[in-house]
C-alpha positions as CSV (number, residue, x, y, z in Angstrom):
1,M,113.4,57.8,110.4
2,F,114.4,61.4,109.5
3,P,117.6,61.8,107.5
4,H,120.7,63.0,109.4
5,Q,121.5,65.7,106.9
6,L,119.6,67.7,104.3
7,D,121.6,66.8,101.3
8,D,119.1,66.4,98.5
9,P,119.5,69.5,96.2
10,Q,115.8,69.4,95.1
11,A,114.2,69.0,98.5
12,F,114.3,72.7,99.4
13,A,113.0,73.8,96.0
14,I,110.1,71.4,96.3
15,A,109.2,72.6,99.8
16,R,109.4,76.2,98.6
17,A,107.1,75.5,95.6
18,I,104.5,73.9,97.9
19,V,104.6,76.9,100.3
20,E,104.4,79.3,97.4
21,G,101.3,77.4,96.2
22,F,99.7,77.9,99.6
23,D,100.6,81.6,99.7
24,R,98.9,82.1,96.4
25,H,95.8,80.4,97.7
26,Y,95.7,82.4,100.9
27,Q,96.2,85.7,99.0
28,L,93.2,84.9,96.8
29,F,91.2,83.7,99.8
30,S,91.9,86.9,101.6
31,A,91.1,89.1,98.6
32,A,87.6,87.4,98.4
33,A,87.1,88.2,102.1
34,R,88.1,91.8,101.7
35,G,85.8,92.2,98.7
36,A,82.9,91.2,100.9
37,K,82.9,94.7,102.5
38,A,82.3,96.5,99.1
39,R,79.7,94.0,98.1
40,F,77.9,94.6,101.4
41,E,78.0,98.3,101.0
42,K,76.6,98.1,97.4
43,A,73.9,95.6,98.5
44,D,75.3,93.2,95.9
45,W,73.6,90.2,97.4
46,Q,73.9,87.9,94.4
47,G,77.5,88.8,94.1
48,Q,78.0,88.0,97.8
49,L,76.4,84.6,97.3
50,D,78.4,83.9,94.2
51,A,81.7,84.8,96.0
52,Q,80.8,82.5,99.0
53,R,80.2,79.7,96.5
54,D,83.2,80.3,94.3
55,R,85.6,80.6,97.2
56,I,85.0,77.0,98.2
57,A,86.7,75.8,95.0
58,F,89.8,78.0,95.5
59,Y,91.7,75.4,97.6
60,D,91.3,72.4,95.3
61,L,92.3,74.6,92.3
62,R,95.5,75.7,94.0
63,V,96.3,72.2,95.2
64,D,96.0,70.9,91.6
65,E,98.2,73.7,90.4
66,A,100.9,72.8,92.9
67,V,100.7,69.1,92.0
68,E,101.1,69.9,88.3
69,R,104.1,72.1,89.0
70,L,105.8,69.4,91.1
71,H,105.3,66.8,88.3
72,A,106.4,69.1,85.6
73,Q,109.4,70.7,87.3
74,F,110.6,67.9,89.6
75,K,109.2,64.7,88.2
76,A,107.5,64.3,91.7
77,S,106.2,60.7,91.1
78,E,109.8,59.5,90.6
79,L,111.3,61.0,93.7
80,P,112.6,58.6,96.4
81,R,111.1,58.6,99.9
82,E,114.3,60.1,101.4
83,T,113.7,63.2,99.3
84,W,110.2,63.6,100.6
85,Q,111.5,63.3,104.2
86,Q,113.8,66.2,103.5
87,V,111.0,68.2,101.8
88,K,108.9,68.0,105.0
89,L,111.9,69.2,107.1
90,H,112.5,72.1,104.7
91,A,108.8,73.0,104.8
92,I,109.0,73.2,108.6
93,G,111.8,75.6,108.4
94,L,110.0,77.8,105.8
95,L,106.9,78.0,108.1
96,T,108.8,79.1,111.3
97,D,107.8,82.7,110.8
98,H,104.7,82.2,108.7
99,H,101.4,83.8,109.8
100,Q,99.3,80.8,108.7
101,P,101.5,77.8,109.4
102,E,98.8,75.4,110.3
103,L,97.0,76.1,107.1
104,A,100.2,75.7,105.1
105,E,100.8,72.3,106.7
106,T,97.3,71.1,105.7
107,F,98.0,72.4,102.1
108,F,101.3,70.5,102.2
109,N,99.4,67.3,103.1
110,S,96.8,67.9,100.4
111,V,99.5,68.2,97.7
112,T,101.8,65.4,98.8
113,T,99.0,62.8,99.4
114,K,98.1,63.2,95.7
115,I,101.6,62.1,94.9
116,L,102.7,59.6,97.6
117,H,101.3,56.1,98.1
118,R,98.9,55.7,101.0
119,R,101.5,53.6,102.9
120,D,103.5,56.8,103.2
121,F,100.7,58.8,104.9
122,R,102.7,59.0,108.1
123,N,104.5,61.7,110.1
124,D,107.8,61.1,108.3
125,F,106.4,62.5,105.1
126,I,103.3,64.5,105.9
127,F,102.0,66.5,108.9
128,V,100.0,63.8,110.7
129,R,100.8,66.0,113.7
130,P,101.3,69.7,113.5
131,A,104.9,70.8,113.6
132,T,104.6,74.5,114.0
133,S,103.0,76.2,117.0
134,T,100.3,78.8,116.4
135,E,100.5,80.3,119.8
136,Y,101.5,83.9,120.1
137,I,101.8,84.5,116.4
138,E,102.0,88.3,115.8
139,N,101.5,90.1,112.4
140,D,104.7,92.1,112.3
141,D,103.6,94.3,109.4
142,P,103.2,97.8,110.9
143,A,100.3,98.5,108.6
144,A,98.5,95.3,109.6
145,T,95.5,95.4,111.9
146,A,95.6,93.5,115.2
147,T,93.3,90.5,115.6
148,Y,91.0,92.3,117.9
149,R,90.5,95.8,119.3
150,A,90.1,96.5,123.1
151,Y,88.1,99.3,124.6
152,Y,88.0,100.4,128.2
153,P,84.6,102.0,129.0
154,T,82.8,102.7,132.2
155,R,79.1,101.9,132.6
156,D,78.4,105.5,131.8
157,T,80.5,105.5,128.6
158,L,79.3,102.3,127.1
159,H,77.1,104.1,124.6
160,E,80.0,106.2,123.4
161,T,82.2,103.2,123.3
162,F,79.9,101.1,121.1
163,L,79.5,104.1,118.8
164,R,83.3,103.9,118.3
165,V,83.2,100.1,117.9
166,V,80.8,100.3,115.0
167,T,82.3,103.4,113.3
168,N,85.8,101.9,113.5
169,F,84.8,99.5,110.8
170,Q,84.5,102.4,108.4
171,L,81.5,101.2,106.4
172,D,81.0,103.5,103.5
173,L,77.3,103.9,104.1
174,E,75.2,105.9,106.6
175,F,73.1,104.4,109.4
176,Q,69.4,105.2,109.8
177,D,70.0,106.2,113.4
178,L,73.2,104.7,114.9
179,S,72.7,106.3,118.3
180,R,69.2,104.8,118.5
181,D,70.5,101.3,117.7
182,V,73.5,101.6,120.0
183,A,71.2,102.6,122.8
184,A,69.2,99.4,122.3
185,V,72.5,97.4,122.2
186,V,73.7,98.9,125.5
187,R,70.3,98.3,127.2
188,A,70.4,94.6,126.1
189,L,74.0,94.2,127.3
190,L,73.4,95.8,130.7
191,R,70.3,93.6,131.2
192,A,72.6,90.6,130.5
193,L,75.2,91.9,132.9
194,G,72.6,92.4,135.6
195,D,73.7,94.0,138.8
196,A,77.3,92.8,138.4
197,R,79.8,95.4,139.7
198,L,82.2,96.5,136.9
199,R,85.7,95.2,137.7
200,A,89.0,96.9,137.3
201,N,89.6,95.1,134.0
202,F,86.2,95.9,132.5
203,Q,86.7,95.9,128.7
204,V,85.0,95.4,125.4
205,Q,87.0,93.3,122.9
206,V,85.9,93.2,119.3
207,L,87.4,91.2,116.4
208,S,88.9,93.6,113.9
209,S,87.1,92.3,110.8
210,L,83.3,92.2,110.3
211,F,81.9,88.7,109.6
212,Y,80.1,88.8,106.3
213,R,77.4,86.3,105.3
214,N,74.5,86.6,102.8
215,K,72.9,90.0,103.5
216,G,74.5,90.7,106.9
217,A,77.7,92.0,108.4
218,Y,78.3,90.9,112.0
219,V,80.3,92.6,114.8
220,V,81.7,89.8,117.0
221,G,83.2,90.4,120.4
222,K,82.8,90.0,124.1
223,I,82.6,92.0,127.3
224,V,85.2,91.1,129.9
225,N,84.3,91.9,133.5
226,G,86.7,90.3,136.0
227,F,86.5,86.5,135.5
228,R,83.3,86.7,133.6
229,E,83.1,87.0,129.8
230,L,79.9,87.9,127.9
231,P,80.0,87.1,124.2
232,F,78.0,89.1,121.8
233,A,77.4,89.7,118.0
234,L,75.6,92.6,116.4
235,P,74.1,92.0,112.9
236,I,74.3,95.0,110.7
237,L,71.8,95.0,107.8
238,H,70.4,97.3,105.1
239,G,67.1,98.9,106.0
240,D,64.2,99.2,103.5
241,D,65.5,102.8,102.9
242,G,69.0,101.5,101.9
243,L,70.6,102.9,105.1
244,L,72.3,100.7,107.6
245,L,70.9,99.5,111.0
246,I,71.9,97.2,113.8
247,D,69.1,94.6,113.7
248,T,69.5,93.1,117.2
249,A,72.0,92.1,119.9
250,L,72.9,88.4,120.1
251,I,74.2,87.8,123.6
252,G,75.7,84.7,125.2
253,E,77.1,81.4,124.0
254,E,73.8,79.9,122.9
255,D,73.0,82.8,120.6
256,L,76.5,82.6,119.0
257,L,76.3,78.8,118.6
258,L,73.2,79.4,116.4
259,L,74.9,82.1,114.5
260,F,78.0,79.8,113.8
261,S,75.8,76.8,113.2
262,F,77.0,73.8,111.1
263,A,73.9,74.3,109.0
264,R,74.8,77.8,107.8
265,A,77.2,79.1,105.0
266,Y,80.7,79.9,105.9
267,F,81.6,83.5,106.9
268,M,83.9,85.8,104.9
269,V,86.4,87.3,107.4
270,D,89.6,89.1,106.7
271,M,92.2,87.4,108.9
272,G,96.0,88.0,108.9
273,V,96.5,85.4,111.6
274,P,93.5,82.9,111.4
275,S,94.7,80.9,114.4
276,A,94.3,84.0,116.6
277,T,90.8,84.6,115.3
278,V,89.8,81.0,116.0
279,E,91.3,81.2,119.5
280,F,89.3,84.3,120.2
281,L,86.1,82.6,118.9
282,R,86.8,79.7,121.2
283,T,86.6,82.0,124.2
284,L,83.1,82.9,123.0
285,M,82.0,79.4,122.2
286,P,84.1,76.9,124.2
287,R,81.8,74.0,123.1
288,K,82.7,74.6,119.5
289,T,85.8,72.6,118.4
290,R,88.6,74.2,116.5
291,S,87.6,72.1,113.5
292,E,84.1,73.6,113.4
293,L,85.4,77.2,113.9
294,Y,88.0,77.0,111.2
295,S,85.3,75.7,108.9
296,Q,82.9,78.5,109.9
297,V,85.4,81.2,108.9
298,G,85.8,79.6,105.5
299,L,88.9,77.5,106.1
300,Q,87.0,74.2,105.8
301,K,89.9,72.2,104.5
302,H,91.9,72.8,107.6
303,G,88.7,72.2,109.6
304,K,88.4,68.8,107.9
305,A,92.1,68.0,108.8
306,L,91.5,68.9,112.4
307,F,88.3,66.8,112.5
308,Y,90.2,63.7,111.2
309,R,92.8,64.2,113.9
310,D,90.1,64.5,116.5
311,L,88.5,61.3,115.2
312,L,91.8,59.3,115.4
313,T,92.4,60.6,118.9
314,H,88.9,59.6,119.9
315,L,89.4,56.1,118.5
316,R,92.5,55.6,120.5
317,H,90.6,56.5,123.7
318,S,87.4,54.6,123.2
319,S,86.3,51.0,122.6
320,D,82.7,51.1,121.2
321,K,82.1,49.9,117.7
322,F,80.8,51.4,114.5
323,R,77.2,50.3,113.9
324,I,74.4,50.9,111.4
325,A,72.9,54.3,112.4
326,P,69.5,54.3,114.0
327,G,66.6,55.2,111.8
328,I,65.0,54.0,108.5
329,K,67.7,52.7,106.1
330,G,68.1,54.7,102.9
331,M,68.0,53.4,99.4
332,V,71.0,55.6,98.2
333,M,73.3,55.9,101.3
334,L,74.5,53.4,103.8
335,V,74.7,55.3,107.1
336,F,76.7,54.3,110.1
337,D,78.0,55.9,113.3
338,L,80.1,55.4,116.4
339,P,77.8,55.9,119.4
340,S,80.4,57.8,121.4
341,F,81.2,60.3,118.6
342,P,78.7,63.0,117.4
343,V,78.8,62.3,113.6
344,V,77.4,59.9,111.0
345,F,79.3,58.4,108.1
346,K,77.5,58.1,104.8
347,V,78.6,55.9,102.0
348,I,77.0,55.8,98.5
349,K,75.7,52.3,97.7
350,D,76.8,50.6,94.5
351,V,73.2,49.9,93.3
352,F,70.0,51.8,94.0
353,P,66.7,49.9,94.0
354,A,63.6,51.1,92.2
355,P,62.1,53.7,92.1
356,K,65.4,55.5,92.6
357,E,66.8,56.7,89.2
358,T,70.2,58.3,89.9
359,T,73.9,57.6,89.7
360,R,76.8,57.9,92.0
361,E,78.0,61.0,90.0
362,Q,74.6,62.7,90.3
363,V,74.5,62.0,94.1
364,M,78.0,63.5,94.5
365,A,76.9,66.6,92.4
366,K,73.9,67.1,94.8
367,Y,76.2,67.1,97.8
368,L,78.6,69.5,96.1
369,L,75.6,71.8,95.4
370,V,74.8,71.9,99.2
371,K,78.4,72.6,100.1
372,Q,78.5,75.6,97.7
373,H,75.0,76.8,98.4
374,D,73.6,79.1,101.2
375,R,72.4,76.5,103.8
376,V,70.3,79.0,105.7
377,G,70.5,77.1,108.9
378,R,68.5,74.2,107.4
379,M,71.0,71.9,105.6
380,A,73.8,70.1,107.4
381,D,77.3,70.8,106.2
382,T,79.2,67.7,105.1
383,L,82.9,66.7,105.1
384,E,83.9,64.7,102.1
385,F,86.7,62.2,102.6
386,S,88.7,59.9,100.4
387,N,90.5,56.8,101.6
388,V,89.3,56.9,105.2
389,A,91.2,54.2,107.1
390,L,89.4,52.9,110.2
391,P,90.3,49.9,112.4
392,R,88.5,46.8,111.1
393,H,87.9,45.4,114.6
394,R,85.9,48.5,115.5
395,F,83.1,47.5,113.0
396,D,80.3,45.4,114.3
397,D,79.5,42.3,112.3
398,E,76.1,43.6,111.0
399,L,77.7,46.8,109.7
400,L,80.5,44.9,108.0
401,A,78.0,42.6,106.3
402,E,76.0,45.6,105.1
403,L,79.1,47.4,103.7
404,N,80.2,44.3,101.9
405,R,76.8,43.7,100.5
406,F,75.9,47.2,99.3
407,C,79.2,49.1,99.0
408,P,81.9,46.6,97.9
409,S,83.3,48.9,95.2
410,V,84.4,51.6,97.8
411,L,85.9,49.1,100.3
412,E,89.6,48.1,100.5
413,D,90.9,45.5,103.0
414,D,94.2,46.7,104.3
415,G,95.0,44.1,106.9
416,D,94.0,45.6,110.3
417,M,92.4,48.6,108.6
418,L,89.3,48.9,106.5
419,V,89.7,51.7,103.9
420,I,86.6,53.4,102.7
421,R,87.5,55.1,99.4
422,H,84.7,57.7,99.6
423,A,82.5,58.9,102.4
424,Y,80.6,61.9,103.6
425,I,80.6,62.8,107.3
426,E,77.8,64.9,108.9
427,R,76.8,66.0,112.4
428,R,74.5,63.4,114.0
429,M,71.0,64.5,114.8
430,V,67.8,62.8,116.0
431,P,65.9,61.7,112.9
432,L,62.6,63.7,112.9
433,N,60.5,60.6,112.4
434,I,62.1,59.0,115.6
435,Y,61.7,62.3,117.5
436,L,58.0,62.5,116.6
437,Q,57.4,58.9,117.8
438,D,58.9,59.6,121.2
439,A,57.6,63.2,121.7
440,V,54.6,64.4,123.8
441,P,51.9,66.3,121.8
442,A,53.3,69.7,122.6
443,Q,56.8,68.7,121.3
444,V,55.2,67.1,118.2
445,A,53.4,70.4,117.4
446,Q,56.5,72.4,117.9
447,A,58.6,70.1,115.7
448,V,56.0,70.1,113.0
449,V,56.0,73.9,112.9
450,E,59.8,73.8,112.8
451,Y,59.7,71.3,109.9
452,G,57.4,73.7,107.9
453,N,59.7,76.6,108.8
454,A,62.7,74.6,107.5
455,I,61.0,73.9,104.2
456,K,60.1,77.5,103.8
457,D,63.6,78.7,104.6
458,L,64.9,76.2,102.0
459,A,62.4,77.5,99.5
460,A,63.6,81.1,100.2
461,A,67.1,79.9,99.4
462,N,66.0,78.4,96.0
463,I,66.1,74.8,97.3
464,F,63.4,72.2,96.9
465,P,64.2,69.1,99.1
466,G,62.6,66.6,96.7
467,D,61.9,63.9,99.3
468,M,60.1,65.7,102.1
469,L,59.5,62.6,104.3
470,W,60.1,63.1,108.1
471,K,63.0,60.6,108.0
472,N,65.1,63.0,105.8
473,F,65.2,65.7,108.5
474,G,66.9,65.8,111.9
475,V,66.4,67.7,115.1
476,T,69.4,69.5,116.7
477,R,69.9,70.0,120.4
478,H,68.5,73.5,120.0
479,G,65.3,72.1,118.6
480,K,66.0,73.3,115.1
481,V,64.9,71.0,112.2
482,V,67.6,70.5,109.6
483,F,67.5,68.7,106.2
484,Y,70.2,66.1,105.6
485,D,69.3,63.8,102.7
486,Y,70.4,65.4,99.5
487,D,70.1,62.8,96.7
488,E,66.8,64.3,95.4
489,I,67.5,67.9,96.0
490,E,66.7,70.4,93.2
491,Y,66.9,74.2,92.7
492,L,63.4,75.5,93.2
493,T,63.6,77.4,90.0
494,D,64.2,74.2,88.0
495,C,60.9,72.7,89.3
496,N,57.4,72.9,87.8
497,F,54.8,73.3,90.5
498,R,51.4,72.2,89.3
499,R,47.9,71.5,90.6
500,V,46.5,68.0,90.1
501,P,44.1,68.4,87.1
502,E,40.4,67.8,87.6
503,P,39.4,64.3,86.6
504,R,37.5,64.2,83.3
505,N,35.4,61.2,84.0
506,E,34.5,58.8,86.8
507,E,37.1,56.3,85.7
508,E,39.9,58.8,86.2
509,E,38.4,60.0,89.5
510,M,38.3,56.4,90.9
511,S,41.7,55.4,89.5
512,G,44.4,54.3,92.0
513,E,47.1,55.3,89.5
514,V,48.3,58.7,88.2
515,W,46.1,59.3,85.1
516,Y,47.5,62.7,84.1
517,A,50.8,63.4,82.4
518,V,53.8,64.0,84.7
519,R,57.0,65.5,83.2
520,P,60.5,65.4,84.8
521,R,60.7,67.9,87.8
522,D,56.9,68.3,87.9
523,V,55.8,68.7,91.6
524,F,52.2,68.5,92.9
525,P,52.3,70.0,96.4
526,E,48.7,68.9,97.2
527,T,49.9,65.2,97.0
528,F,52.3,65.8,100.0
529,A,49.5,65.4,102.6
530,P,48.8,61.7,102.4
531,F,52.5,60.9,103.0
532,L,53.0,63.5,105.8
533,L,49.8,64.1,107.7
534,G,48.4,60.7,108.8
535,N,48.9,61.5,112.5
536,P,46.0,63.8,113.7
537,V,48.3,65.8,116.0
538,V,50.8,66.3,113.2
539,R,48.0,67.3,110.8
540,Q,46.5,69.8,113.1
541,A,49.8,71.6,113.8
542,F,50.8,71.5,110.1
543,M,47.5,72.8,108.8
544,A,47.4,75.6,111.4
545,E,50.8,77.0,110.3
546,H,51.9,75.6,107.0
547,A,48.8,74.7,104.9
548,D,50.2,76.9,102.2
549,L,52.9,74.3,101.5
550,L,50.2,72.1,100.0
551,D,49.3,74.8,97.5
552,A,51.1,75.0,94.1
553,G,50.5,78.8,94.1
554,Y,52.8,79.3,97.2
555,W,55.7,77.5,95.4
556,Q,55.1,79.3,92.2
557,R,55.2,82.7,93.9
558,Q,58.5,81.8,95.6
559,K,59.9,80.7,92.2
560,E,58.8,84.0,90.6
561,R,60.5,86.1,93.3
562,I,63.7,84.3,93.0
563,L,63.7,84.5,89.2
564,A,63.1,88.2,89.5
565,G,66.4,88.5,91.4
566,Y,65.1,88.8,95.0
567,V,67.4,87.5,97.7
568,H,65.4,86.6,100.8
569,D,66.3,87.4,104.4
570,V,66.8,84.3,106.5
571,F,67.8,85.4,110.0
572,P,70.0,83.2,112.3
573,Y,67.8,84.4,115.2
574,D,64.2,84.8,116.0
575,P,62.7,87.7,114.0
576,A,60.7,88.7,117.1
577,R,64.1,89.8,118.6
578,R,64.8,92.4,116.0
579,F,65.0,95.9,117.4
580,G,62.4,97.1,114.8
581,A,60.0,94.4,115.9
582,L,60.5,95.3,119.6
583,R,60.0,99.0,118.9
584,A,56.8,98.3,117.0
585,A,55.5,96.1,119.8
586,R,56.3,98.8,122.3
587,A,54.5,101.4,120.2
588,N,51.4,99.2,119.9
589,S,51.4,98.6,123.6
590,E,51.7,102.3,124.4
591,A,48.9,103.1,121.9
592,T,46.6,100.5,123.4
593,A,47.4,101.9,126.9
594,T,46.4,105.5,125.9
595,Q,43.1,104.5,124.2
596,P,40.0,105.5,126.3
597,S,38.2,102.6,127.8
598,P,34.8,101.8,126.4
599,A,31.8,103.3,128.3
């Protein structure tokens, strides 16, 4: 029950301290996003990757600072519950005219749940439900930029309009040939529009900040034509000559879903009102949840909070039970899911059987590595949760028995609720080994090629998967193969890629055991084949496209390039769609057509 009056003299000061802690966090977060423009212009790719990694830690650092301040200044752990009720009410008042109220509420929760007992994790004391509307928030600073810009072209002035769209971002670097690239963009958009008549409200709406990630900067927007909206994104890259170019046009929801994939690093975006940016993105990708979109623009802590609210809502409106997830059981993780909800829950086991030689701390470090690293569309993002309380009656008996057998140290029985002290949550995919069992030969061949592409993309990003078995990869609904088992992951540059030595005698040649010396992190790529290529269809597809993965020389060359400072291009679209590739293909076709026919 809320107090009838706000009579605690400390409550307002505590609420203000928490909001000030959030404001400091968002200032630093925004500064990192604004810095992405200069790093892009200077082609400081390692700096961009470092900034993407370091920014992930900002939130927890500011939360810890705020908790320390509350303990030191207000003796927070000794405050009565009535004070915390008033703190929340004061916080609501402080957020009335705030531009990021939803994020500040999540920050408030992160701070207070480190101080309060879990029995007080309810709406009286924290924001179980949001209290401040994010609709119609306007940035009232006259110098601030609106969330998006609107342009009103005709079909004849589309070229001129898109020239303005790009130049309005004021990148401090010249384009190779901006008019040429814009002409290609306009042709692609007009093809997508088809013969549709331009309506009275025909407009181009473009988000005011570029979306920076890795070596790219993306223009994100949509064409509005009557009741139809056509999403698009334009990747701007550095050409080989150091000048800028528009690499292709990504058009339609499916293209943007791949660009904003859960298996890619978070974007850096300068947002005064993040809720408005997310709402705009939802008009482009209505199948993406707000949770996913907040995460994709770098606000993953709020994305995680929204995910948990979505999960609780789903549990209230469903009746199926948590079960052991389909697939081969792992030695390190116990994995379970809820059939009606599209994620899996992963809990680290208390004891790992041989030959696994790792610890809980090492496994957690691997998952943190993936969170902070460029996932290049090939590693699933994870949400890390502490003290997940789920209804006990929603667990089937087999799963409960497995949890009590393998993970008792992370379980807490709280009456009607089962509390899991630590868990990772990932998007559910079809395990690749199961997909291959059920696929027709053509699908098998395509999946195997994708599997090899995934390993090569990971290698380009300085990641060696460690355990490359099919069961550790999943297939998305777009047919992409994504890695999701991280307990043996290593930086590629930390591995030693070796060829198996020639046997020195017949005894060594006939030995069923490894007879040569193997040091920690030694990898022998030619030994992958017996574990992966037993199926003839699989072997044929793999050897046709990816035989180099069985050669230590391939891996050594990748390692040398990374150590030399090279940052690879890993495109979130088919390279064949690049305008340069299309121009080259067209030139080849024209050259072939003009050659004289043989006598």
